[in-house]
N, C-alpha and C positions, 0 to 999 in steps of 0.2 A: 344577548346583544344582537340586534339585527345587522345584516351584512349591508354595507353601504352600497347604494345603487351603482350598478356598472353603467359607465356612459355608453350610449349607443355607438356601434360601429358600422362603418360603410357595409352594405350588403354583400359586396364582392368579397371583402376581408373575411367575413363571416364564412362565406360559402369556401373560401380557400382553406380556412382552418377545418372546416368539416371534410374537405378533401383530403387534407394533410392526415386527419385522424382515420380515413378510410370509412367514414359513415355512409355507406353507398345507399342504404335505405332512405336516409334524411335527403341525400343529393338527389335521388330519384323523384322525390316528392317536394323539392325545394320550392317550386313556385307556389305551392299551397301552404308550405310551413316556414319558408324562409323569413316571413315577417311577423312571426309569432314572437311575443315579448320574451318567452322563457327560453328562446333558442340560445342567446348569448350565455345564460347561466348553465345550460345544458353543455355547450361546449367548454366551459370552464370547468365543470365536474369531470367531464371525460378527460381532458388534458390533466387535471390533477391526479385523477386516478391512476392514468397512465405513467405519469412520472413517479408516483408512489410504487407501483409494480416495478418499474425499471430501476428504481433504486434498490429495492429489495432483491431483485435478480443480480444486479451487479455486486451487492454485498455478499451474496451467496457464493457467486463465482470468484470473488476477491479472495476468500478464505483468510481475512485478517486476523480473525480470533479475537478473544477477549484481551483488553488492554487497558492500562491506567491513562486517564485523560491528561492531556498537556497541562491543564490548570493545577493538577496534582504532582506535576514534576518538581522535584527538588533540584532547583538550579544551583543551590549553595554546596551541594554535596561533592561533585566533581572538583577536583585541584583545577582542572583546566576546561573550560568549554566556551566556546564562542556563542553566547546567547543571541547576540544581534543576528549573526549570519545564519543561526538556525531558525530563528523567528522568520528571517527573511525568506526562507525555503517555502513558508506558507503562502506566500504571494504567488507561488507557482510559476515564477519567471523562468525557472530551469525547464520546466515542461514545455514552454513555448518555444525555448531555444533548442529543446531536444537533448539538453545535457544531462549528465548523470551526477548523482551525489554519493560519495563514499564516507561513511561514519567509521572511523578506526579507534579502536579503544579496547581495554581489557574487559574481562566479564563483569556484568553487573553495574556498568555506569549509566545504562539508559539507552543504548543503541537502538534495540528492538522497539522500546516504547516509542522513541521518536519516529522511528520508521513506520510503526503502526498508526500513529497519529497523522503522519503525512499521506499515507495511503487512504485512511478514512476520509480526511478532508478533501482529498483529490476525487474520491468517489462522490462526496456531496455537490462538487462543483461540475459533475457530469462526466468525468473522465472514467474510462475503463481501467481497471487495476487487477493486478495479480500479485498476491503475497505468499511467499514459500521460503523454506530454508534451502540452503545450498544442498544438503544431503538429500532432501525429499525431491528436489527438482532433479538432481543428476542421476540418483538411483532410479527414478521413474524413467528417465530417457535411456539409460543403459538397459533397462529391463525390457524394452520394446522389441518386439519379433518382426524383424523385416523392415526393409525401407519405407514402406508406405506407412506402417504404424508409427515409425520414428519421425515421419514428416508431420503427421497429425499432431504429435505431442510437441515437437517444436513450434508449430504454428500457436499452440496454447500459450507459449512463453513469449513468443515473438509478437503476438497480435496486440495485447493491451497497451494502451498509451503509456502507463506506468507499470514496471515490473520491479517489485521489491524482492532482493535475494538475502535472507538473513543468515549469519553465522558462517560466512565463508572462513575458513581456518581452523575451525573447531576439530575437524576430522581431516584425515589424509585420503588422497583419491590417486587412482592410477591414471595412466595416460589417456585412457578413453574418456573418463569423466572430464578431464582437462580439455580435450578436443570438444566436447559437447558444450562445455561453458563458453569456450572460444566461439562455437557456432551461435549461441544464443546472443552473445555480445555482438558479434558481427551482424546478426539479423537485425539488430536494434540500433545500428549506426545512423540510419537515415530517419532522425527526427522523434525517435522513441527512447524515452528516458527510463534510467534504471537507479534505484537506491540500493546500495550494497552495505551491509554491515559486516565488519572483520575485526578479529582481535590480533590480527597479524599485519605489521607493516609489509608494503609490496616486497621489500628486499627478502622477506622470508616465504614468499608465496612458492618459491622452489621447493620448501619442505612440505607445504600443503600438497603439491603436485610433483612429488620427487622424480618421477620417470618420464615427465611430460617434455616434449621439445617446444611447445607452443607457449610457454609460460611467459616469456618476454613479450611476444606478440599480443598475448591476452591481456597483460597489464597495460600495454601501450595503447590498446584500442579501447580499454575501459578508462583510463585516465585521460584520454583525449577529450577536451572540452569538460573535464569533470571539476566538481567542486569537492576537495578533500577536507574533512573536518575532523581533526583529532579531538578525542575526549580521554582525559587522564584522571584517575582516581581510584579510590578502593571500591570494593563491590557494594552497592546499595543493599542488595539482598543480603550479603552477610551482616551488614549493620542491622538490618531489620531482625535477622535471627539472634544477634547478640541482645538486642532490645527486648525481645520476646523472652529470652532465657533470663535477663536481668529482672523482668517484670515478675516472671514465675518464682524467681528466688526470693523476691521481696514478698511475695504473697505468702509463701511457705514460711518465711521467718515471722510474719506477723500473725499467722494462724495459730491458735491456742493449741498446745501440745497434748496429745492424749495420754492419759496415765496408763501405766503397763497393767 
């Protein structure tokens, strides 16, 4: 199928697009080439290619990993989940507000899957994203040798428009880890959103950071202007494991027995 003809654009607008793309050779010879019919298509191809490369680069840096698409998410499995509120997150109004999202629930109810889908859609909409587990981020920050190296790593987690921190509460951390998480949250207070998944209610975060003095302040900053969405239910992964075992048992029972 042939591509529909692109309506002509004013010469100055075309020239501005070439300038934005940094096509200096074309700009230098604009007087002789600017009227060529193929210029509009050339600019379109260059813009599309740069958008594609930008998306690939941002996907690589985001480190979202493999995940189940939201279309395959079983909304009927959790005993409690506010589907309307979660689907509303995909309008990304919370990003415009610089608000946070906290998904709270036990293991295996889909918190990580929802966070990964949100991260991926945010990328497709042009936002910068970083996805990490709490242990990966905090251990990486603690391991930095010297203030300069630490500052560079802190910028890695404070710069993206959306930071997703998965699995807070699965491990316990010392006060240094707590201080660094507090620093990350504090640096993101000015208009940069976070999505946090945790299996612990905030009342139990003192057990996650048992020796830290900043836990109350950390929680206070995190929940300020945050949307807290609880999810309750049994582990979906455990259900799948039971279903696989039931299927194998059924297949074994149906298979003809070998004679001794």
